[in-house]
N, C-alpha and C positions, 0 to 999 in steps of 0.2 A: 599545555601540551600543543604540539602541532598535529592537527587532525586532518586527514584526507578523506573526503566523502567519495563513495563509489559512483555516485550519480549527482548531477546538478540540475537535471531537467524537470523533475517531478515536484509535486506539492509536498510530499514527505521530505524530500531532500531540503527544500527551502525551510521547512519548519525545524528540521533537525539542526540545520546550520544556525538558526537563531538561538536555539536552546544551548548549543555548544559555545557559541560566541559570548552569550550573556553569562555563561559559567566561567569565562576567562580564557578559553582556548582559542588558538589561532586556527582558522578553518580555511582550507582550500578544497576544491572539488574537481573531480574528473567529469568530463562531458565531451561528446563528439561535436557539439554545437557551441561555439564561443558566446552565442547570444541566448543561452539557456536561462531558465528562471533564476538560478542562483547568481547569475551575473548582476542582477538588479537588486542588490542588497549590500549594505555596508558590512554585513556579517561574514561575507566570503571575500578573502583577499585575492585569490587567483583561481582562474579556471584552467585546468590542465587538460589538453586535448588527448583524446583516446579514440580508437575505432569504435563504431557503433556496436554495442554489445549484442543486439539481436542477430546481426548478420554474421558476426565472427567472434564468438565469446572467448576463444583461445587467444586470438590476437588482442582482444581487450585485456585479457589477463596478463599477457606478456608485457604489454605497455604499462598497465597499471602497476605491476610490481617493479618495473624499472623506474617509474616516476616516484614510487614510494621510497626506494633506496636512494635515488638521486636527491630527493628533497629532504631527507633526514627526518621523516615523519615518525611520530610516536604511536599513531593509531590509524588504522584503516577502518572506517566506520561504514558498514553496509546499509545503504538506504533504499535499495531497490532490488531487482531480480538478480543482480550480480552475486548475491549470496549463494546462488546455485553453483557457479563455477568456483567460487572461493571454497565452498564446502568440499568440492571434488578433489582438492589438492592439499590436504593437511600437511603432508611431509614437505612439499615445496614451500609452503608458508613458514613452517618451522625453520627450514634451512635458510630462508631469506630473512629471518628475524622479523617477520611481519606480525604485529600485534593486532588482533581483530577478535570478533566474537561471532562464530557461526556454528550451526549444528553439525553433527556427524552426517556424512553424505547419505547413509542408509536412512536416517531419520528424515532428512529433507526429501529424499526420493519417495518416502511413504505418503507425502502430502502434496508434492509439487504438481502432479497432473491430476485431473479431475477423477479419473477412474481409481487411481491409487488412493486418493483422499477418501473417496466413497467407501472403499474396502477397509481402509484404516479406521474410519469412524465406526463402521459396522462391527469390526472386530473388537473394538473397545467398548461397544455398547453405547456410544454417544448418539443422542437423538438427531436424526436428520429426516428430511421428507422421504416418503416412500419412493423408491427408485430402482434402477437397474443399469447395468453396464451393457449397452446395446439396445436400441429401441425396438427391435423386432418383437412383435406380439404385444407391445405396450398398448393399453386401452384405457388409461386413466388420464383424462384431460379436464382443464388445461394443464400443461406441463412445460417444463423447461428442458431444452436440449443443450448440452454443454460439450464443447470441443475439449479435447484433452488438455490443451494449453491455451490460456488466455490471460490478458492483463488489462486492468482498468475496465472491467465489465465486458471485455471483448470475448467473442466466441460463445456467448450465451444467447439463446433465442427462445422466446415464448411461442408455443404452438397450441392452437385451440382444438385441434382434432388430428386424427391420423392422416387426413388428406393434406395437412400442412407440412408433413414430413416429405422432404425430397427423396427420390429413390436412393441416392447415395447415403443419406442419413438413415433411412430405414434399414439398410443392409450393413451399416457400419457396426463393427464390434468394439470400437474405441470410444464412441460417444456415451455420455451418461445422460439418462433421462430421469427426471424427478417430477413428482406431482407438485403443482403450485400450492403454496400454503399462505393463507391470509394472515396479515399482521404487520406491524412496523418492523423496519430493518434496524438492527443494532450492530454496531461495530465493536468487537471485543479485542483487546490487546493484552498480551502478557509478556513478561520477561522471565526466563528460566535460567537457573544455574544448575546445569547437568541434571535436569529433570525436576528440580525443586522451584516452584513459583516464588518469585521475589517481588513482583509487582503486577497489578491487574487494573484494567480500566475498561468501562463500557460506556458507549454513547449512542443515543438514538439519532437517526437521520430524520430531521424534521423539515428539511428543505432539500430538494433534489436539484443538483447542478448539472453541468455538462457530463455526458456519458454515464449518468447515474451516480456521480459522486455526491458527497454530502456538502451542500453549500451552507446549510445551517444545521447545528448539532445541539444536543442537550445531554449532559452527563446523566447517567442513570445507574441505580444499583440493580444488578442482575445476579443474585447469589447462585442461582442454579447454573447460569452460564459460566460463572467463575469456577464452580465446582467441576463442571465438565471440561473446562480448559485445563484445570489442574490434572484431570485424568489423562487428557491428551498429551500434555507435556511430560508427565511422569511416564506414561506408557511408551513414549518415544525416546525418553532420556534427553529431552530437548535442551539445547544450549543456545541462548540468545533470545531474539524476539520471535513471537508467534502471534498471528492475528487471525480472526475468524469473523465472517459475516453470519449473522444469526437472525432468523425470523422469530419474533416473539409472538408465537401462536397461542391459540386457546389452551393447548395442552402443555405449554412451556416452550423453552427455546428449541429451535430446530436449526442445526448447523448446515449452512448451504455453501460455504466457500472457506478455504484455508489459504493463508499467505504466510510464507516463512520469513516475515520481516515486520518492521513497524509500518503503520499506516497513519500518517498525519497525527503526531503525538501532542499537539498543542492543547486540545480540549482536556486531555489528561493533565497537562501541566497546570492549567488554570483551575482544575478541580483538586489539585494537591498531589498528583501522582507524577513522579519524575521518571518516565520510561527511558528517556535518553540518558539520564544520569545513571540509572540502573545498568544500562548497556555498557557505559564507560567503566563503571566500577567492576563489573564482571570481566571485561576485557583486560584490564590492567591488574587484576588480582586483589582488589581492595576487599576488606572484610564485608561479607554480604549481610545486609540488613533488610528484612522483609518490610516493605512499605505498607503504611496504613491505607485503608480504602479512601477513595476520593469523595469529594462532596457531590451529592446529586443536584440536578437542576441548574448546573452551570451552562449558560448558553454562549456559544461561539459561532462565528460565521466566516466564510471566505467569499468576499465580494466578487473577486475575479471569476470564481467558479459559478457564482450565481448569475452574473451577467451573461456568461457564455451559455449557461443552461437555458435562460430565457430565450436567447437567440436560437439555440438548437430546437427548442420546443415550438418555434415558429409563431411566437406570440406578437411579433412586430416591434417596430422601433419605439413606439410609445411605452410598451411594457419594459423594454430594455432601459429606457430613460427612467421610468418609475422605480424599477428595481435599484438602479444605481443611486438615485436620490434618497430612497428609503434607507439604504445601507449607510450612505454617508451621513445622514441625519439621525441615524439610530431610531427610526420610527417604525411603527407597524410591527412586522415580524422581527425587526432588528432591535427593538427596544430592549435595553438591559443585556445586550449581547456584545461580546468582545471580538474584534477582528483578529483572526489567528494567522492569516497569511501575509497581509500587507499593512502592518501597523505604522502608518505613515508618520505619526507624530514622533516616533522613535527612530524611524528608518525612511527618510524621504525618498531615497532611491527606489524603494519598494513600490512606489506609486506608478512607476513607468509601465510595467506590463498591464496594469489595470487601466491606465490612461489609453494605451494603445488599443486594448481590447474594446474599451468603451467607444472610442472614436470609430473603429472599424465596424463594430456591430451596429452602431447607430446609422452608419452610412450604408452598410450592406450586411444585414443579419446573418446571411449564410457564411460570412467570413469567420464564424466561430471555429470552423474546422482548422483554420490556419494556426490557431493557438493550442489546440488539443492534440491533433494527429501527430505533429512533428515531435512533441515532447514524449509521447508514449512510444513512438518508434525508436527514440534514442535509448530507452532502457528496457523495452519489452523483451521477454524471453519467448522466442518463437518456437514452434514445434521442431523445426530443423536444428535450431540452436540447442534445445534440450537434448536431442539425440546426440549432438556433438559433445555436449558436456558429459553425458553418460558414457560415451566411448572413451573420452579422455580420462574419466574416473577409473575405468577398468584398466587402462594402460598405465596409470600413475602408481 
């Protein structure tokens, strides 16, 4: 098939492109930046230019649908926040003959912003940290204050006391505040066929990269989290991919964030769970087969994210060099671990972003922002964009 990705800037898009290409599909990608991450891989044939999604989601939609029709694509695969605007126009997608897989807009709206997600989890009885919508009167610290809309860990701030809250935060009725919970972070992903779970995978973040991303991961069995994800997907009648960040606390999993999309599916693939294939099958109407659970203790890593993370943490040039060498030689924390983002032996072009980031951060560690901020801005759903998408959904 000819597959068009909705984004070519992020880590998820890069991993999805590899999975689709190795399954025999021809992959192109949309992106506002011709030098996005998906430009540097043999798995993507062409980058098609679109307006930046966060600044004008409707202009992005108009251009994306025109490119889909012009290019004769068979599938529009949602890889980032663009799922929000796609879900808002189901009739337009049908009339244009666009094949994709997105949830109903009402289901998406129930988890897209932090306050809605907090209320949805509470309504379904899904465990989450003690919290409230609106910080006024909150007296349990440390805590996390969350803006309604945020991407790639943006809009979340830890506060140690009431004195750390700004006046605007303390008076806001839109912010979510939740008590901090101790425990490792797990990333859970599932694919649903109209409320029925067909695939699930969980992985622990064992190494923290830039902006809190997972530079090193290990697959894990979390049956309780799997059960609660099934409750969430069933309760919403979810269609497509659904992800959650979960703190594995002393009393069990605590759900702290929901994303209406896939998030870096390669650890799942190496563990035996094909999330991308499940998405494709549901989109094109293939018979649905529930996938077996993946193997635990499969280790993977993303060297690019690790190098940028060391630079962000201010550990200096020697630490950047040490991280790079350890990853390339598969020693220390990287022993028996598989590179999931830049497998150079199969895709030499994929080494380009890592090489550039390594040289830049060794010369000037603060340059890590050059490689992270621009990519997130290309696909992030801003608060104003989300308001525009909701207005557009009401008018459609």
